[in-house]
N, C-alpha and C positions, 0 to 999 in steps of 0.2 A: 601262660600266655596262649597256649594252644587251646585250652578249655574255653577261654574267653572268646576266641575267634569262632569256635564251634557253636557256642551259645548265640553269638550274633548271627551266624549263618542260619541257624535254626529259626531264630526270631524273624529274620528277613524272609525265609521260605514260608513260614506260617502266615506272615503278613500278606505275602503275595497270594497264597491260597485263599485267605479270607477275602481279599479284594476280588478275586476271580469268582468265588462262590457268591458273594454279594451281588456282583454284576449279573451273573446268570440268574439268580433269584429275581432280581429286579426285572430283567428281560422276560422271564416266565410269567411274572405277575402282570406285566403290561400286556402280554399276548393274551392271557386268560381274560383280562378285562375287556380287551378288544373283541374277542370271540363272544363273550357274554353280551356285549352291547349289540353286536350284529345279530345274535340269536333273538334278543328282545325286540329289536327292530323288525325282524322277519315275523315274529309272533304278532306284533301289533298290526302289521300289514295284513296278516291272515284274519285277525279280528275285524279289521275295517271291511274286508271283503265279506265276512260273515254278516256284519251289521247291514251292509247294503243289500245283501241277499234277503235278509229278514224283512227289510223295508219293502223290497219288491214283492215278497209274499203277502205282506199286509195290503199293498196296493192292488194286488190281484183279487183280494177279498173285498176291499173297500176302496174304490178309486179316490174317495175324498180323504183318505188317511193323510194326516199332517205331520206325522213323526212322533217322537217321544223317546223314552229311555228303552234301550234294548239290553237284555240280559246277556252277558258273556261269561265264559268260564274264568277261573283263577283270579277273581277279583277285578278283572278288567271292566271298564264301563264304556258305553256308547250312547251318545245322544244324537238323534237324527232329526232332521227337519226336511219337509217336502213342500216345495212351492211350485206354482205354475198353473197352467190351464188344464182343461180336461184332456187335451191331446199332447201336451208337453209338460214334463215334470223335471224339476231339478232336485236331486237328493243330496244333502250335505250331511255327512256322518263324521262326528268327532269321537275318536277312540282314545282312551287313556289307559295305559297299562304300565304300572310301576312308574318310572320317570319319563316315559316316552309318550308323546301325543302325536296322533296321526289324523289328518283331516283329508277326507276323500269326498270328491264331488262327482256325482254321476248324473248324466242327462238321459232321460228316457222318453221315447215316443209311445203314446198310448193309443191303441185302436180297440174298438169294441165290435163285437159281432153278436148281437142279441145280448145274452147274459154273460158271454165270455169276454174277459178283458185280456188283451195281449199287450205285452210290454217289450219294447226293443231298446236295448242299451245303445245309445248313439255316441256317448262321450264318457270318458273316465279320466279324472285327474287327481293326483295326490300332492298334498302340500307338506 
């Protein structure tokens, strides 16, 4: 009878240990997924900023630049469009990186001084 009680106690103890380990593993996986998602979101935001900066470089070279596809690292993609007048431009950049999509809109005031084109960022919004 004593052996039977010992076996039951060992089985209960092992069951408890398995439940605790499974719970800790589940918590760890959820935390890692959350950290990965945060990191991917931050990377996508950085890519959006890079995309807008690239559009601004194009505008400084050619004020009539209307946008297009912008190359980004790690398989991310950006499509930018530029609308507006000679003095005010609105840039919309859509960045896709893995499962995350970021849309950024930047408003720019354009001034020219002879051949020089000056751009002043007046508004920035993220969706």
